[in-house]
C-alpha positions in Angstrom: 7.3 -18.0 10.6 6.1 -14.4 9.0 8.3 -11.7 8.4 8.0 -7.8 7.8 10.4 -6.0 5.4 10.5 -2.0 6.3 9.7 -0.1 3.3 8.5 3.1 4.6 12.0 5.2 4.5 11.8 8.2 2.0 15.4 7.9 0.9 16.6 11.0 1.2 20.8 11.0 0.7 19.5 8.0 -2.4 18.3 11.6 -4.2 17.3 12.2 -7.3 17.2 8.9 -7.6 14.5 7.9 -4.8 12.3 11.2 -6.1 9.7 8.9 -7.8 11.2 5.1 -7.1 10.9 4.3 -3.2 14.4 3.1 -2.5 13.5 -0.9 -1.7 12.3 -0.9 -5.6 15.7 0.9 -6.8 17.0 -1.5 -9.1 20.4 -3.5 -8.1 21.4 -5.2 -11.3 18.4 -4.8 -12.9 16.2 -6.3 -10.3 14.6 -4.6 -7.5 15.9 -4.3 -4.0 13.2 -5.5 -2.0 13.3 -8.8 -4.6 16.2 -9.9 -3.4 15.0 -10.6 -0.3 11.2 -11.7 -1.1 13.4 -14.6 -2.9 15.3 -15.3 -0.3 12.2 -15.0 2.0 10.5 -18.0 0.1 13.8 -19.6 -0.3 13.9 -19.8 4.3 10.6 -21.0 3.8 8.5 -18.1 5.0 5.0 -17.7 3.3 3.3 -14.4 4.5 5.6 -11.1 4.1 4.4 -7.7 5.5 5.9 -4.4 3.7 5.2 -0.4 5.5 5.2 1.5 3.0 4.5 5.4 3.2 6.9 7.4 0.3 5.4 6.7 -3.2 4.0 3.6 -1.3 1.2 2.6 -4.3 4.7 1.3 -6.5 5.2 -1.4 -4.6 1.8 -3.0 -4.9 2.0 -2.0 -8.3 4.8 -3.7 -8.5 5.0 -6.6 -6.0 1.7 -7.5 -6.2 -0.2 -9.9 -3.4 3.6 -11.9 -4.1 2.4 -15.0 -6.1 5.3 -14.6 -8.6 7.6 -15.3 -5.1 5.4 -18.0 -3.6 4.4 -15.6 -1.1 1.5 -13.8 0.5 2.2 -10.3 0.5 0.1 -8.0 3.6 0.7 -4.4 2.6 0.8 -1.8 5.9 0.5 1.9 4.3 1.4 5.0 6.9 0.9 8.4 6.8 3.4 10.4 4.9 6.8 10.8 7.1 6.3 7.1 8.0 6.6 6.1 11.2 10.1 5.2 12.1 10.6 1.6 12.7 9.2 0.8 16.1 6.0 2.6 15.1 5.6 0.8 11.9 5.8 -2.8 13.2 3.4 -1.3 16.0 0.9 -0.5 13.4 2.0 -3.7 11.7 0.9 -6.2 14.8 -2.5 -7.2 13.6 -0.9 -8.9 10.4 1.9 -10.6 12.1 -0.1 -12.4 14.6 1.5 -12.9 18.2 4.6 -15.5 17.6 8.2 -13.8 16.6 8.3 -12.2 13.1 12.2 -12.2 10.8 12.5 -8.2 10.5 14.3 -6.9 7.4 15.4 -3.6 6.8 14.3 -2.7 2.6 17.9 -0.9 1.9 19.9 -3.2 2.9 21.8 -6.1 0.9 23.8 -9.1 2.3 24.2 -13.0 1.9 22.7 -13.5 5.4 21.2 -16.9 5.1 17.2 -16.4 6.1 16.4 -20.3 6.3 18.7 -19.7 9.8 16.8 -17.2 11.4 13.7 -19.4 12.7 15.8 -21.3 15.1 17.5 -18.3 16.3 15.4 -16.9 18.9 16.0 -18.6 22.7 13.1 -19.1 24.9 11.8 -16.5 26.8 14.3 -13.9 25.0 12.4 -10.4 23.1 15.2 -9.6 20.0 17.8 -11.2 18.2 19.9 -9.5 15.7 22.6 -10.4 13.4 26.0 -7.9 13.6 28.0 -6.8 10.8 31.6 -5.4 11.3 31.2 -1.3 11.2 31.5 0.4 8.1 33.7 3.3 7.3 31.4 5.4 6.7 30.0 5.4 10.5 32.0 6.5 13.4 31.2 4.3 15.8 29.2 0.6 16.4 25.3 0.4 17.5 25.8 -2.3 19.8 28.4 -5.0 21.3 28.0 -8.5 21.7 29.3 -10.7 25.0 28.9 -14.3 25.7 27.3 -16.4 25.4 25.6 -14.4 22.9 23.8 -11.5 24.3 24.2 -8.1 22.9 24.5 -4.9 25.1 24.2 -1.7 24.6 27.0 0.1 23.3 30.1 -1.8 20.9 32.0 -2.0 17.8 29.4 -4.3 15.8 26.7 -2.9 13.6 23.3 -3.7 13.5 23.0 -5.3 10.1 18.6 -4.7 9.7 18.9 -8.4 9.8 16.8 -10.1 13.4 13.7 -11.9 14.7 11.4 -10.0 16.5 9.3 -11.4 19.8 5.3 -8.9 18.6 6.0 -8.7 23.5 9.3 -6.3 22.5 6.5 -3.9 21.2 3.5 -5.0 23.3 3.7 -2.4 26.0 3.8 1.2 23.2 1.2 3.1 21.5 0.5 3.2 17.6 2.7 6.4 16.9 5.8 7.3 15.4 8.7 5.5 17.4 12.5 4.3 16.6 13.6 0.4 17.7 17.0 1.6 18.9 15.9 2.9 22.6 13.4 -0.5 22.9 15.6 -2.8 22.0 18.3 -0.5 24.4 16.1 -1.2 26.9 16.0 -4.7 26.4 19.1 -5.2 26.4 19.6 -4.1 30.0 17.4 -7.0 31.0 19.7 -9.4 29.0 16.3 -10.0 27.0 18.5 -9.5 23.3 20.2 -12.3 21.6 22.7 -11.7 18.6 25.4 -13.3 16.1 28.2 -11.9 13.6 28.3 -11.7 10.0 31.3 -11.3 8.1 29.9 -12.0 4.8 28.9 -9.6 2.2 26.8 -6.8 3.9 25.8 -3.6 2.8 23.3 -0.7 3.7 22.2 1.1 0.4 22.3 4.8 1.6 23.6 6.2 -0.5 24.6 6.0 -4.6 27.9 5.2 -4.2 26.9 2.3 -2.2 24.5 1.4 -4.6 26.4 1.4 -7.1 29.4 -0.3 -5.3 27.3 -3.3 -3.9 26.6 -3.6 -7.9 30.5 -3.5 -8.1 30.3 -6.3 -5.5 27.6 -8.8 -6.6 29.0 -9.0 -9.9 33.0 -9.3 -9.1 32.7 -11.4 -6.1 36.6 -12.4 -6.1 
Protein backbone atom coordinates (compact mmCIF):
# COMPACT_ATOMS: atom_id res chain seq x y z
CA UNK A 1 0.00 0.00 0.00
CA UNK A 2 1.25 3.46 -0.91
CA UNK A 3 0.81 6.57 1.21
CA UNK A 4 0.34 10.30 0.69
CA UNK A 5 1.24 13.06 3.13
CA UNK A 6 -0.61 16.35 2.68
CA UNK A 7 1.98 19.09 3.09
CA UNK A 8 0.87 22.01 0.94
CA UNK A 9 -0.69 24.26 3.58
CA UNK A 10 0.64 27.73 4.33
CA UNK A 11 0.41 27.46 8.13
CA UNK A 12 -0.85 31.00 8.74
CA UNK A 13 -1.52 30.48 12.46
CA UNK A 14 2.05 29.31 12.99
CA UNK A 15 3.63 32.47 11.61
CA UNK A 16 6.31 33.73 11.89
CA UNK A 17 7.73 30.19 12.15
CA UNK A 18 6.20 29.25 8.81
CA UNK A 19 7.41 32.38 7.04
CA UNK A 20 10.69 30.57 6.38
CA UNK A 21 9.79 26.90 6.95
CA UNK A 22 6.82 24.81 5.72
CA UNK A 23 4.63 23.65 8.59
CA UNK A 24 5.36 19.90 8.19
CA UNK A 25 9.10 20.61 8.36
CA UNK A 26 8.90 22.51 11.65
CA UNK A 27 11.00 20.79 14.34
CA UNK A 28 9.13 18.85 17.00
CA UNK A 29 11.64 18.13 19.75
CA UNK A 30 14.42 18.58 17.23
CA UNK A 31 12.97 16.41 14.46
CA UNK A 32 10.89 17.69 11.52
CA UNK A 33 7.24 16.81 12.10
CA UNK A 34 6.92 15.04 8.76
CA UNK A 35 9.85 12.76 9.59
CA UNK A 36 7.82 11.13 12.36
CA UNK A 37 5.25 10.16 9.70
CA UNK A 38 7.89 8.88 7.29
CA UNK A 39 9.52 6.72 9.94
CA UNK A 40 6.20 5.22 11.01
CA UNK A 41 5.15 4.56 7.42
CA UNK A 42 8.43 2.77 6.76
CA UNK A 43 7.94 0.69 9.92
CA UNK A 44 4.44 -0.18 8.67
CA UNK A 45 5.89 -1.63 5.48
CA UNK A 46 5.02 1.23 3.14
CA UNK A 47 7.56 1.68 0.36
CA UNK A 48 6.22 4.57 -1.74
CA UNK A 49 5.13 7.92 -0.31
CA UNK A 50 3.76 10.90 -2.23
CA UNK A 51 4.20 14.36 -0.71
CA UNK A 52 2.39 17.35 -2.17
CA UNK A 53 3.73 20.82 -1.55
CA UNK A 54 3.17 24.47 -2.43
CA UNK A 55 4.53 26.98 0.11
CA UNK A 56 8.36 26.81 0.23
CA UNK A 57 8.06 23.45 -1.46
CA UNK A 58 11.68 23.22 -2.53
CA UNK A 59 12.61 22.72 1.12
CA UNK A 60 10.92 19.30 1.17
CA UNK A 61 13.11 17.87 -1.55
CA UNK A 62 16.20 19.48 -0.05
CA UNK A 63 15.48 18.11 3.43
CA UNK A 64 14.00 14.70 2.63
CA UNK A 65 15.56 13.86 -0.72
CA UNK A 66 14.10 10.80 -2.40
CA UNK A 67 13.55 8.96 0.85
CA UNK A 68 16.67 6.81 0.99
CA UNK A 69 17.37 7.78 4.61
CA UNK A 70 13.99 6.36 5.62
CA UNK A 71 13.98 3.27 3.43
CA UNK A 72 11.26 4.85 1.28
CA UNK A 73 10.72 6.05 -2.26
CA UNK A 74 9.42 9.62 -1.98
CA UNK A 75 7.58 11.14 -4.93
CA UNK A 76 6.68 14.83 -4.98
CA UNK A 77 3.57 16.51 -6.34
CA UNK A 78 4.20 20.28 -6.67
CA UNK A 79 1.14 22.53 -6.60
CA UNK A 80 0.56 26.13 -7.69
CA UNK A 81 0.84 28.98 -5.21
CA UNK A 82 -1.87 28.66 -2.60
CA UNK A 83 -2.19 24.91 -3.09
CA UNK A 84 -5.11 22.84 -4.31
CA UNK A 85 -6.78 22.02 -0.95
CA UNK A 86 -6.99 18.47 0.40
CA UNK A 87 -9.00 16.73 -2.31
CA UNK A 88 -7.49 18.79 -5.12
CA UNK A 89 -3.99 17.81 -4.03
CA UNK A 90 -4.92 14.14 -4.01
CA UNK A 91 -6.63 14.31 -7.40
CA UNK A 92 -3.54 15.85 -8.98
CA UNK A 93 -1.36 13.16 -7.35
CA UNK A 94 -3.50 10.17 -8.41
CA UNK A 95 -1.15 9.21 -11.28
CA UNK A 96 1.57 8.72 -8.63
CA UNK A 97 -0.74 6.69 -6.39
CA UNK A 98 -2.09 4.20 -8.96
CA UNK A 99 -5.49 2.53 -8.62
CA UNK A 100 -5.24 0.86 -5.21
CA UNK A 101 -6.32 2.33 -1.84
CA UNK A 102 -3.65 4.41 -0.13
CA UNK A 103 -2.91 5.74 3.34
CA UNK A 104 -3.52 9.48 3.70
CA UNK A 105 -1.85 11.47 6.48
CA UNK A 106 -2.16 15.18 7.21
CA UNK A 107 1.36 16.56 7.46
CA UNK A 108 0.48 18.83 10.39
CA UNK A 109 -0.73 16.26 12.92
CA UNK A 110 1.18 14.15 15.42
CA UNK A 111 -0.03 10.87 16.86
CA UNK A 112 1.04 7.56 18.33
CA UNK A 113 -1.55 5.77 16.19
CA UNK A 114 -0.04 2.61 14.65
CA UNK A 115 0.01 3.04 10.86
CA UNK A 116 0.65 -0.68 10.36
CA UNK A 117 -3.03 -1.28 11.18
CA UNK A 118 -4.28 0.80 8.27
CA UNK A 119 -3.61 -1.52 5.35
CA UNK A 120 -6.37 -3.90 6.49
CA UNK A 121 -8.93 -1.30 7.60
CA UNK A 122 -10.74 -0.43 4.36
CA UNK A 123 -13.66 -2.81 3.84
CA UNK A 124 -14.56 -4.12 0.37
CA UNK A 125 -16.69 -1.65 -1.63
CA UNK A 126 -16.05 1.19 0.85
CA UNK A 127 -14.43 4.41 -0.37
CA UNK A 128 -12.70 5.63 2.79
CA UNK A 129 -11.79 4.65 6.33
CA UNK A 130 -11.28 7.46 8.85
CA UNK A 131 -9.55 7.50 12.21
CA UNK A 132 -11.55 9.71 14.58
CA UNK A 133 -10.37 11.28 17.83
CA UNK A 134 -12.12 13.06 20.71
CA UNK A 135 -12.84 16.65 19.75
CA UNK A 136 -10.14 18.89 21.27
CA UNK A 137 -10.97 21.89 23.40
CA UNK A 138 -9.98 24.42 20.74
CA UNK A 139 -12.83 23.26 18.48
CA UNK A 140 -16.44 24.24 19.08
CA UNK A 141 -17.91 21.04 17.61
CA UNK A 142 -16.93 17.71 16.12
CA UNK A 143 -16.55 16.82 12.46
CA UNK A 144 -18.33 13.48 12.14
CA UNK A 145 -20.19 10.80 14.02
CA UNK A 146 -19.70 7.04 14.23
CA UNK A 147 -22.56 4.55 14.20
CA UNK A 148 -22.63 0.75 14.42
CA UNK A 149 -21.26 -1.20 12.64
CA UNK A 150 -18.47 1.35 12.18
CA UNK A 151 -20.15 3.71 9.73
CA UNK A 152 -19.04 7.35 9.74
CA UNK A 153 -21.88 9.86 9.44
CA UNK A 154 -21.82 13.53 8.52
CA UNK A 155 -22.64 14.96 11.95
CA UNK A 156 -21.32 14.02 15.36
CA UNK A 157 -18.98 14.62 18.27
CA UNK A 158 -15.76 13.11 16.87
CA UNK A 159 -12.95 14.94 15.08
CA UNK A 160 -11.23 13.61 11.97
CA UNK A 161 -7.63 12.89 12.95
CA UNK A 162 -6.15 13.46 9.50
CA UNK A 163 -5.29 9.74 9.34
CA UNK A 164 -7.24 7.65 6.83
CA UNK A 165 -7.29 5.17 3.99
CA UNK A 166 -8.69 6.42 0.70
CA UNK A 167 -9.84 4.45 -2.34
CA UNK A 168 -9.04 6.48 -5.48
CA UNK A 169 -12.59 5.79 -6.67
CA UNK A 170 -13.71 8.37 -4.09
CA UNK A 171 -12.11 11.05 -6.27
CA UNK A 172 -12.44 9.65 -9.76
CA UNK A 173 -15.30 11.88 -10.93
CA UNK A 174 -13.73 15.17 -9.85
CA UNK A 175 -11.47 17.34 -12.04
CA UNK A 176 -8.06 18.62 -10.99
CA UNK A 177 -8.50 21.95 -9.24
CA UNK A 178 -8.87 23.57 -5.84
CA UNK A 179 -11.19 21.29 -3.93
CA UNK A 180 -11.77 20.36 -0.27
CA UNK A 181 -12.11 16.76 0.93
CA UNK A 182 -14.84 17.11 3.57
CA UNK A 183 -17.80 17.65 1.15
CA UNK A 184 -16.68 14.64 -0.90
CA UNK A 185 -16.48 12.49 2.21
CA UNK A 186 -19.92 13.64 3.35
CA UNK A 187 -21.41 12.70 0.00
CA UNK A 188 -19.88 9.22 0.33
CA UNK A 189 -21.17 9.02 3.92
CA UNK A 190 -24.70 9.65 2.63
CA UNK A 191 -24.28 6.41 0.65
CA UNK A 192 -22.84 4.55 3.67
CA UNK A 193 -19.46 4.12 1.97
CA UNK A 194 -17.20 5.52 4.72
CA UNK A 195 -16.08 3.38 7.66
CA UNK A 196 -14.26 4.56 10.75
CA UNK A 197 -12.76 3.86 14.13
CA UNK A 198 -11.94 5.88 17.23
CA UNK A 199 -8.50 6.48 18.71
CA UNK A 200 -8.00 7.96 22.18
CA UNK A 201 -4.19 7.95 22.46
CA UNK A 202 -1.84 10.88 21.95
CA UNK A 203 -2.94 13.00 19.00
CA UNK A 204 -2.33 16.66 18.28
CA UNK A 205 -3.18 19.11 15.52
CA UNK A 206 -0.04 21.26 15.30
CA UNK A 207 -1.95 24.38 14.29
CA UNK A 208 -0.43 27.01 16.58
CA UNK A 209 2.83 27.63 18.39
CA UNK A 210 1.08 26.87 21.68
CA UNK A 211 -0.02 23.44 20.42
CA UNK A 212 3.45 22.77 19.04
CA UNK A 213 5.02 23.41 22.44
CA UNK A 214 2.29 21.47 24.26
CA UNK A 215 2.89 18.46 22.02
CA UNK A 216 6.61 18.62 22.65
CA UNK A 217 5.89 18.60 26.38
CA UNK A 218 3.53 15.61 26.05
CA UNK A 219 6.14 13.61 24.16
CA UNK A 220 8.83 14.32 26.73
CA UNK A 221 6.49 13.85 29.70
CA UNK A 222 4.11 11.01 28.75
CA UNK A 223 2.79 10.64 32.29
